[in-house]
C-alpha positions in Angstrom: 0.0 0.0 0.0 1.4 3.4 -1.0 1.3 6.1 1.6 0.1 9.5 0.6 2.6 12.3 0.6 1.4 14.0 3.8 1.5 10.7 5.7 5.0 10.0 4.5 6.0 13.5 5.6 4.6 12.9 9.1 6.5 9.6 9.4 9.7 11.2 8.2 9.3 14.0 10.7 8.6 11.5 13.5 11.7 9.4 12.7 13.8 12.5 12.5 12.5 13.6 15.9 13.2 10.3 17.5 16.8 10.3 16.1 17.2 13.9 17.3 16.0 13.0 20.8 18.3 10.0 21.0 21.2 12.1 19.8 20.5 14.7 22.4 20.2 12.1 25.2 23.4 10.4 24.1 25.3 13.7 23.7 24.3 14.9 27.1 24.9 11.7 29.0 27.3 9.4 27.2 30.9 9.8 28.6 33.8 9.8 26.1 37.3 8.5 26.8 38.9 11.9 26.7 40.0 14.6 29.1 40.3 18.3 28.4 43.5 20.3 29.3 43.3 24.1 29.7 45.3 26.8 31.5 45.2 26.3 35.2 45.8 28.6 38.2 49.2 30.2 38.9 50.5 30.6 42.4 53.1 33.1 43.6 55.7 31.1 45.5 56.8 34.3 47.2 53.2 34.9 48.4 50.5 33.2 50.5 47.9 30.6 49.8 44.8 30.4 52.0 46.5 32.7 54.5 49.8 30.8 54.8 53.1 31.3 53.1 53.6 29.1 50.0 57.2 28.8 50.9 58.4 29.5 54.5 62.1 29.4 55.6 62.9 29.8 59.2 66.4 31.0 59.6 66.3 32.8 56.2 67.5 36.3 55.7 64.6 37.8 53.7 61.2 37.0 55.0 59.4 39.1 52.3 61.0 39.0 48.9 59.4 41.4 46.4 57.8 40.5 43.1 56.4 37.2 41.7 57.9 33.8 41.1 54.8 32.0 40.0 54.5 28.3 39.6 52.0 27.4 36.8 49.5 24.5 36.4 47.3 22.8 33.9 43.6 22.2 34.6 42.3 18.8 33.7 38.6 18.3 33.1 37.4 14.7 33.3 34.0 13.1 32.9 33.3 14.7 29.5 30.1 14.0 27.7 30.0 13.9 23.9 28.6 17.4 23.8 31.3 18.6 26.3 34.0 17.2 24.1 32.6 18.6 20.9 32.3 22.1 22.4 35.8 21.9 23.8 37.2 20.6 20.6 36.2 23.7 18.7 37.4 26.0 21.4 40.9 27.4 21.3 41.2 27.2 25.1 41.0 23.4 25.5 43.0 20.5 24.2 41.5 17.0 24.2 43.7 14.1 25.2 43.0 10.3 25.6 41.9 9.7 29.2 44.2 6.7 29.6 47.3 9.0 29.4 46.3 10.5 32.8 44.2 7.7 34.3 46.0 4.4 33.2 43.9 1.3 32.8 43.8 -0.7 36.0 44.5 2.4 38.1 41.7 4.0 40.2 41.1 7.7 40.3 42.2 7.7 43.9 45.5 6.0 43.1 46.1 8.7 40.4 45.4 11.4 43.0 47.8 9.8 45.5 50.5 9.5 42.9 50.2 13.2 42.0 50.4 14.1 45.7 53.5 11.9 46.1 55.1 13.6 43.1 54.5 17.0 44.6 55.9 15.9 47.9 59.0 14.6 46.1 59.2 17.9 44.2 59.2 19.8 47.5 62.0 17.6 48.9 64.0 18.1 45.7 63.5 21.8 45.9 64.9 21.9 49.4 67.9 19.8 48.3 68.6 21.8 45.2 68.4 25.1 47.0 70.7 24.0 49.9 73.1 22.5 47.4 73.2 25.6 45.2 73.8 27.8 48.3 76.4 25.4 49.6 74.6 25.2 52.9 75.3 22.2 55.3 73.1 19.2 54.4 72.2 15.8 55.8 70.4 12.8 54.5 66.7 12.5 55.4 64.3 9.6 55.0 61.7 10.2 52.3 58.9 7.8 51.3 59.2 4.3 52.8 58.1 1.6 50.4 55.3 -0.6 51.7 56.5 -4.1 52.6 60.1 -3.1 52.4 62.8 -3.9 55.1 62.5 -0.3 56.4 58.7 -0.3 56.7 57.8 0.0 60.4 61.4 0.7 61.4 62.5 3.9 59.7 60.2 6.9 59.5 59.7 9.7 57.1 61.9 12.7 58.2 64.3 10.6 60.2 67.8 11.9 59.5 70.3 9.1 58.7 73.5 9.7 60.6 75.4 6.5 60.0 75.1 3.0 58.4 76.9 0.2 60.4 78.9 2.8 62.2 80.1 4.6 59.1 79.0 8.2 59.0 77.0 9.4 56.0 76.4 12.9 54.8 75.0 12.5 51.3 72.4 10.4 49.5 75.2 8.7 47.6 76.9 7.7 50.9 73.7 5.9 52.0 73.2 4.2 48.7 76.8 3.1 48.5 76.7 1.6 52.0 73.4 -0.2 51.5 74.2 -1.6 48.0 77.5 -2.9 49.2 75.7 -5.3 51.7 74.4 -8.7 50.6 70.6 -9.3 50.8 69.8 -10.9 54.1 72.5 -8.8 55.9 71.4 -7.0 59.0 72.6 -3.4 59.2 72.5 -0.8 62.0 71.1 2.5 60.8 71.7 5.4 63.2 69.1 8.0 62.8 68.2 11.3 64.5 64.4 11.2 65.1 63.0 14.4 66.5 66.3 15.3 68.2 66.8 11.8 69.7 69.6 9.7 68.2 68.9 6.0 68.0 70.1 2.8 66.3 67.6 0.8 64.2 68.5 -2.7 63.0 67.2 -3.6 59.5 67.6 -6.8 57.5 68.1 -6.0 53.9 66.2 -7.6 51.0 67.4 -8.1 47.4 67.0 -5.0 45.2 64.3 -5.5 42.6 66.6 -4.4 39.8 69.8 -6.1 41.2 69.2 -9.3 43.3 72.9 -9.3 44.4 72.6 -5.9 46.1 71.0 -4.9 49.4 67.7 -3.1 49.4 66.5 -0.9 52.3 63.3 0.5 50.8 63.5 4.2 51.5 63.9 7.2 49.2 66.7 9.3 50.7 66.4 13.1 50.4 68.6 16.1 51.0 67.7 18.0 54.2 69.2 20.9 56.1 71.9 19.9 58.6 71.4 23.3 60.3 68.6 22.9 62.9 68.0 26.6 62.7 67.0 26.4 59.0 63.6 24.7 58.4 61.8 24.9 55.0 58.1 24.2 54.6 55.7 24.4 51.7 52.0 25.1 51.3 50.8 24.5 47.7 47.3 23.5 48.4 45.9 20.7 46.3 48.3 21.1 43.4 49.9 17.8 42.4 52.7 16.6 40.1 56.4 17.3 39.9 56.5 20.4 37.7 56.6 23.1 40.5 60.1 22.1 41.5 62.1 24.9 39.8 59.9 27.7 41.1 59.8 26.4 44.6 63.6 26.1 44.6 63.9 29.7 43.4 61.6 30.9 46.2 63.7 29.1 48.8 66.9 30.8 47.4 65.1 34.1 47.5 64.3 33.7 51.2 67.8 32.6 52.0 69.6 35.5 50.2 69.5 39.2 50.5 68.8 40.1 46.9 65.3 39.8 45.4 65.5 37.4 42.4 62.3 38.7 40.8 63.3 42.3 41.5 59.7 43.3 41.8 58.8 41.8 38.4 56.2 39.2 37.6 58.1 36.1 36.6 56.5 32.7 36.0 57.9 29.3 35.1 57.9 25.6 35.3 60.2 22.6 35.4 61.2 19.6 37.5 64.2 19.8 39.7 66.7 17.4 41.3 69.2 18.2 44.1 72.1 18.6 41.6 70.2 21.5 40.0 69.2 19.8 36.7 65.9 21.2 35.4 63.7 18.8 33.5 60.8 19.1 31.0 57.1 19.0 31.9 53.8 18.6 30.1 51.2 21.2 29.1 53.7 24.0 28.5 51.5 25.9 26.1 48.7 26.0 28.6 51.0 27.2 31.3 52.3 30.0 29.1 48.8 31.2 28.5 47.9 31.0 32.2 51.0 33.0 33.1 50.4 35.7 30.6 46.8 36.0 31.6 47.9 36.4 35.2 50.3 39.2 34.3 53.7 37.6 33.8 56.1 39.3 31.5 58.8 36.5 31.5 58.6 32.8 31.7 61.4 30.2 32.7 61.1 27.4 30.2 62.9 24.1 30.6 65.3 23.7 27.6 63.6 20.5 26.4 60.2 22.3 26.2 61.5 25.2 24.1 60.5 23.9 20.7 56.9 23.4 21.8 56.8 26.7 23.7 57.9 28.8 20.8 55.2 27.4 18.6 52.3 29.0 20.6 53.8 31.7 22.8 51.5 34.5 23.9 52.5 38.0 22.9 54.4 40.0 25.5 55.9 37.0 27.3 59.7 36.6 27.2 60.7 32.9 27.1 63.9 32.3 29.0 65.6 28.9 28.4 66.7 27.1 31.5 68.5 23.7 31.8 70.1 24.2 35.3 69.2 26.0 38.5 72.3 28.1 38.3 71.3 29.2 34.8 67.8 30.2 36.1 69.4 32.4 38.8 71.8 33.9 36.4 69.0 34.7 34.0 66.9 36.4 36.7 69.9 38.5 37.6 70.4 39.4 33.9 66.8 40.3 33.6 67.2 42.8 36.5 70.4 44.3 35.0 69.3 44.2 31.3 72.1 41.8 30.4 71.8 39.1 27.8 70.1 35.9 28.8 69.3 32.7 26.8 66.0 32.5 25.0 63.9 29.8 23.4 
């Protein structure tokens, strides 16, 4: 039976309406396996966050350095619907990335959050170590994270200061690693620690190293700490995670521990990982961090050398990109910025 034209039109309209309704419902509710990256907040490491100093140094010489040394972040938006993703895809503000790059399969959201927190804590420890090493201040070996189920678990505590291993004094991270790795798995060692001002000896039976079964394994991540009890360094970065704030935190510590103002009243921003020897490493999301910094008012940005190629491809107008591969170079560049001298650029 042939349908008359008007009835055919009604059926066509009805089918189209159903398809449209289904599309809207799917678009508004179906989650897509992507996250959106965008410029995140910036924090002045010389300022305060929630009423507390971001970096506080007791025993420093300059409690109130002038200017800004801002760490920068990337905002990550998760739980995107199809419509969310489409809208962000056409926006110049957002960048879509596969979700599994940030939330690996088999890893819960809480585990990802804990890992980001651990990375920030490690970044703070490295910032302390890098600043003290650069300033040639007396250092000691502290206990960082203790691995679950390791020989040190339940025996050594985070922030213990390791004084000696089997009676041999240690003053650097390398000293501790050398003493431990020289012992065979199954050996019992005596670790002398200063715990809250009380020196004590802790006996620990070593296990085989996961990457070298012939070497002893203690199960702690040693860190560089101040050997001067009058110098204490604390951090307050809020809920920021990851390792990329290391360089800017280090510069803030140096600014507090020296008389000159590194920023010289200017608005400087930057990013980069740091390790105690002063090496500056690359980070992710550099273009978003550049935009966040410029929008906040920064006029110069410290860029890890390995991020320069990406940074120059989408740099905001009015933002000077200063190339950095070591902490000493970052300090030199800030001094050159103050005096108007030449400094390396991306």
